[in-house]
C-alpha positions as CSV (number, residue, x, y, z in Angstrom):
1,M,-13.9,16.2,6.6
2,K,-12.0,19.5,6.0
3,Q,-10.7,19.6,2.4
4,A,-6.8,19.8,2.4
5,P,-5.1,22.3,0.0
6,I,-3.8,20.9,-3.2
7,K,-0.1,20.2,-3.0
8,T,2.5,22.0,-5.1
9,E,2.3,21.3,-8.8
10,I,4.7,18.7,-10.2
11,T,5.6,17.9,-13.8
12,F,4.3,15.0,-15.7
13,E,7.9,13.7,-15.7
14,D,7.9,13.7,-11.9
15,F,4.7,11.7,-11.9
16,A,6.0,9.3,-14.5
17,K,8.8,8.3,-12.2
18,I,6.4,6.7,-9.7
19,D,5.8,3.0,-10.4
20,I,2.3,2.2,-9.2
21,R,1.3,-1.5,-9.6
22,V,-1.6,-3.7,-8.7
23,G,-0.7,-6.5,-6.3
24,R,-2.8,-9.2,-4.6
25,I,-2.4,-9.3,-0.8
26,I,-1.8,-13.0,-0.1
27,E,-1.0,-12.9,3.7
28,V,-1.2,-10.3,6.4
29,H,0.9,-10.8,9.5
30,D,1.4,-8.9,12.8
31,V,4.7,-7.0,13.3
32,A,5.3,-7.7,17.0
33,K,7.7,-4.7,17.6
34,S,5.1,-2.2,16.3
35,N,1.8,-0.8,17.4
36,K,0.9,0.3,13.8
37,L,2.5,-1.9,11.2
38,M,1.3,-5.1,9.6
39,K,3.5,-7.2,7.2
40,L,1.8,-7.8,3.9
41,L,3.0,-10.5,1.5
42,V,1.9,-9.2,-2.0
43,D,1.9,-11.0,-5.3
44,F,2.9,-8.9,-8.3
45,G,2.5,-11.6,-10.9
46,D,6.2,-12.3,-11.6
47,H,7.3,-11.9,-8.0
48,T,6.2,-11.4,-4.4
49,R,7.3,-8.6,-2.0
50,T,7.0,-7.9,1.7
51,I,5.4,-4.5,2.3
52,L,4.8,-3.0,5.7
53,A,1.7,-0.9,6.2
54,G,0.5,1.0,9.1
55,I,-2.9,-0.5,9.2
56,K,-2.9,-2.3,12.5
57,Q,-5.1,0.2,14.4
58,E,-7.1,1.2,11.4
59,R,-9.1,-2.0,11.2
60,D,-10.8,-4.3,13.6
61,N,-9.3,-7.3,11.6
62,P,-6.4,-6.4,9.4
63,K,-6.5,-9.8,7.9
64,E,-9.7,-8.9,6.2
65,I,-7.7,-7.5,3.3
66,E,-6.2,-10.9,2.5
67,G,-7.0,-11.9,-1.1
68,K,-7.8,-8.4,-2.2
69,Q,-6.0,-6.4,-4.9
70,A,-4.7,-3.0,-4.1
71,L,-2.3,-0.3,-5.5
72,F,1.3,-0.2,-4.4
73,V,4.3,2.0,-5.0
74,V,7.0,-0.4,-6.0
75,N,10.0,1.7,-6.9
76,L,10.8,3.2,-3.4
77,P,14.0,2.1,-1.8
78,E,13.7,-0.7,0.7
79,R,13.1,0.6,4.2
80,K,13.7,-1.1,7.6
81,M,11.0,-0.6,10.2
82,A,10.5,-2.3,13.5
83,G,13.1,-4.9,12.6
84,E,11.4,-5.8,9.3
85,V,12.2,-4.7,5.6
86,S,9.5,-3.1,3.5
87,Q,9.8,-3.3,-0.3
88,G,7.2,-0.8,-1.4
89,M,4.2,1.2,-0.1
90,L,0.5,0.5,0.1
91,F,-1.7,3.1,-1.4
92,D,-4.7,3.8,0.9
93,I,-7.3,6.5,1.0
94,G,-8.3,8.4,4.0
95,Y,-5.4,8.3,6.5
96,E,-4.0,11.7,5.6
97,D,-7.5,13.2,6.1
98,K,-8.1,11.4,9.4
99,I,-11.1,9.4,8.1
100,Q,-11.5,5.6,8.1
101,P,-8.9,4.4,5.6
102,C,-9.7,2.0,2.8
103,L,-7.7,0.4,0.0
104,A,-7.1,2.0,-3.4
105,C,-8.0,-0.9,-5.7
106,P,-9.2,-1.7,-9.2
107,E,-12.9,-2.0,-9.7
108,V,-12.5,-5.4,-11.4
109,D,-9.7,-8.0,-11.2
110,V,-6.7,-7.2,-13.3
111,P,-3.5,-9.1,-13.7
112,N,-1.2,-8.7,-10.7
113,G,1.6,-6.4,-11.7
114,A,-0.6,-4.2,-14.0
115,R,0.6,-0.6,-13.9
116,A,-1.4,2.4,-13.0
117,G,-1.0,5.7,-14.8
């Protein structure tokens, strides 16, 4: 892998605006109108959200992530894609560097909804 240059410096205040939380992926469903997107139902402790993630072609079986905890950005505006609404963004590692992506997840179970940062 070729190392990417570090992005432009941001302030701590900029970083503090991003709400990153742990959620447990309860269900993974196909998005029929998309070659990339899967629909994740994610438990954040006090509520669940639907989050679309471009993982369909990244894994032989996208359903293998059901039951796993992962990190999500939860304060992005809702976005409609392929006829579905996404209420956040899955953090994964590798896609931007063109390597096999994997989930960014806690090393031990933590309460769903726990904040990163």
